[in-house]
C-alpha positions in Angstrom: -60.2 -23.1 51.8 -57.0 -23.2 49.9 -56.0 -19.9 48.4 -54.2 -20.0 45.0 -51.8 -17.5 43.5 -54.4 -15.7 41.4 -56.7 -15.3 44.4 -53.9 -13.9 46.5 -53.1 -11.3 43.9 -56.7 -10.3 43.3 -58.1 -10.4 46.9 -55.0 -9.7 49.1 -52.4 -7.7 47.1 -54.4 -5.4 44.8 -56.8 -4.2 47.6 -53.8 -3.2 49.6 -52.4 -1.0 46.9 -50.0 -3.3 45.1 -50.1 -2.0 41.6 -46.5 -2.1 40.3 -46.5 -4.2 37.1 -42.9 -5.4 37.7 -43.9 -6.6 41.2 -47.0 -8.4 40.0 -45.2 -10.0 37.1 -42.5 -11.3 39.4 -44.9 -12.7 42.0 -47.0 -14.4 39.2 -43.9 -16.3 38.0 -42.6 -17.6 41.3 -44.5 -20.3 43.2 -44.6 -19.8 47.0 -45.4 -23.4 47.6 -41.9 -24.3 46.4 -40.6 -22.6 49.5 -43.2 -23.7 52.0 -42.7 -26.8 54.2 -44.9 -29.6 52.9 -47.2 -29.7 55.9 -48.2 -26.0 55.2 -48.7 -26.3 51.4 -52.4 -25.3 51.7 -51.4 -22.0 53.4 -48.8 -21.0 50.7 -50.7 -18.0 49.6 -52.6 -17.2 52.8 -51.8 -14.0 54.6 -50.5 -15.7 57.7 -47.3 -16.8 59.4 -45.8 -20.0 58.1 -43.3 -21.7 60.4 -39.9 -22.7 58.9 -37.1 -24.7 60.4 -35.1 -23.5 63.4 -37.8 -21.2 64.7 -37.9 -18.9 61.6 -41.1 -17.8 59.8 -41.8 -17.1 56.2 -42.5 -13.5 55.2 -46.2 -13.0 54.5 -47.3 -12.5 50.8 -48.3 -8.8 51.3 -45.0 -8.0 53.1 -43.0 -9.4 50.2 -45.1 -7.5 47.6 -44.7 -4.2 49.6 -40.9 -4.7 49.8 -40.7 -5.2 46.0 -43.0 -2.3 45.2 -41.5 0.2 47.7 -37.9 -0.4 46.6 -38.6 0.0 42.9 -36.1 -2.6 41.9 -34.5 -2.3 38.4 -32.6 -4.8 36.3 -29.3 -3.1 37.0 -29.6 -3.2 40.8 -27.1 -5.0 43.0 -28.9 -6.2 46.1 -28.1 -7.3 49.6 -30.6 -9.4 51.5 -30.0 -9.8 55.3 -31.8 -12.9 56.3 -32.5 -15.5 53.6 -35.3 -17.3 55.4 -37.3 -19.5 53.0 -35.5 -18.0 50.0 -38.8 -16.9 48.4 -38.0 -13.2 48.6 -34.4 -13.9 47.5 -35.8 -15.5 44.3 -38.0 -12.5 43.6 -35.1 -10.2 44.1 -32.9 -12.2 41.8 -35.5 -12.1 39.0 -36.0 -8.3 39.4 -32.5 -7.2 40.0 -29.0 -7.8 38.5 -27.5 -9.8 41.4 -28.3 -10.7 45.0 -26.0 -11.4 47.9 -28.1 -13.1 50.5 -26.8 -13.5 54.0 -28.0 -15.7 56.8 -26.5 -17.0 60.1 -28.2 -20.4 59.5 -26.3 -22.5 57.0 -29.3 -25.0 56.9 -31.6 -22.2 55.7 -29.1 -21.2 53.0 -28.8 -24.8 51.8 -32.5 -25.3 51.6 -33.1 -22.1 49.7 -30.3 -22.8 47.3 -31.9 -26.2 46.3 -35.2 -24.6 45.5 -33.6 -21.7 43.6 -32.2 -24.3 41.1 -35.7 -24.8 39.8 -35.7 -21.2 38.7 -32.3 -21.2 37.0 -31.0 -18.4 39.3 -27.4 -17.8 38.5 -27.1 -14.4 40.1 -27.4 -15.3 43.8 -24.4 -15.4 46.1 -25.0 -17.3 49.4 -23.2 -16.0 52.5 -23.2 -17.7 55.9 -22.4 -15.0 58.3 -23.7 -12.7 61.0 -24.0 -9.2 59.6 -23.7 -7.7 63.1 -20.4 -9.3 64.0 -18.0 -11.2 61.8 -19.0 -10.0 58.3 -17.4 -7.1 56.6 -17.4 -6.1 53.0 -16.3 -3.1 50.9 -19.0 -3.7 48.2 -21.8 -1.1 47.9 -25.4 -1.9 47.0 -28.3 -0.3 45.2 -30.8 -2.1 47.4 -30.6 -3.6 50.9 -33.5 -5.6 52.4 -33.5 -6.5 56.1 -36.0 -9.3 56.6 -36.2 -9.2 60.4 -37.0 -6.2 62.6 -34.3 -4.2 64.3 -34.8 -2.0 67.3 -32.9 0.9 65.8 -31.2 1.8 62.5 -27.9 0.2 61.6 -25.1 2.5 60.5 -23.0 -0.4 59.3 -25.6 -1.3 56.7 -26.5 2.2 55.7 -22.8 2.8 54.8 -23.1 0.0 52.2 -25.7 2.0 50.2 -24.6 3.5 46.9 -25.7 7.0 46.1 -29.5 6.8 45.3 -29.5 3.4 47.0 -32.4 2.4 49.2 -33.0 0.1 52.1 -36.1 -1.6 53.6 -35.9 -1.9 57.3 -38.6 -2.6 60.0 -37.5 -0.5 63.0 -38.8 -0.6 66.5 -39.8 -3.0 69.3 -43.0 -4.9 69.8 -45.7 -3.8 69.6 -44.6 -0.6 67.8 -42.7 -1.1 64.6 -42.5 0.9 61.4 -41.2 0.2 57.9 -38.5 2.6 57.1 -37.4 3.2 53.5 -33.9 4.7 53.9 -32.3 6.4 50.9 -28.7 7.6 50.4 -29.0 11.0 48.7 -25.3 11.9 48.8 -22.0 10.5 50.1 -22.6 11.8 53.6 -26.4 11.9 53.9 -29.3 9.5 54.1 -33.0 10.2 54.5 -35.6 7.9 56.0 -39.3 7.8 55.3 -41.8 5.8 57.4 -44.0 3.8 55.0 -46.4 2.0 57.3 -46.7 0.2 60.6 -46.1 -3.6 60.8 -44.9 -6.3 63.1 -41.9 -8.5 62.2 -39.9 -11.0 64.2 -36.5 -9.6 65.3 -33.5 -10.3 63.2 -31.5 -13.1 64.9 -28.1 -12.5 66.6 -28.4 -8.7 66.8 -25.3 -7.1 68.4 -26.7 -3.8 69.6 -23.3 -2.3 70.0 -23.1 -1.9 66.3 -26.2 0.3 66.2 -26.3 4.0 65.6 -29.5 5.5 67.0 -31.3 8.4 65.3 
């Protein structure tokens, strides 16, 4: 049975505690099927893994909703997304925040996402083809950082990019034990991390473990 957007919201998101009006409003305005390969259109709103090009997968609907709700994104937020993927979450972030720098090691993924984003008149997305763990450095700071693949330990390089009161979504751990961490910078030299829930997410590609700082 094909699941539509309304059914997804009522039967999948709300029962799992998604209640943020900003999150619901954003999800209701963006069509997941625009970002799904044609052969999987009927699964656009299903809570399942949808394959993308080059061995990537699309984030599940509930995962996206939880990211948006947990990070409490505001219209003034400058956002970094590590791992563009389908571009669906990128589009949601662009509608909820002020600007989005989305970074991916796969130029093909970036190009595909950019084409779809044009349908939504997104003028606040900056597309970056780079590996965050090796050849990418930036002095910019962010209010929100989202890592769309799992990492086996926290990444100091990224945490240093958080502004004061900035927050990060990161799935930390190795299969089969992974936890969503919401990491917040509370001062210039201090960050706090809270475990939100358990989940399983494919590892972020091209991880250079030498750049990790374990806690």
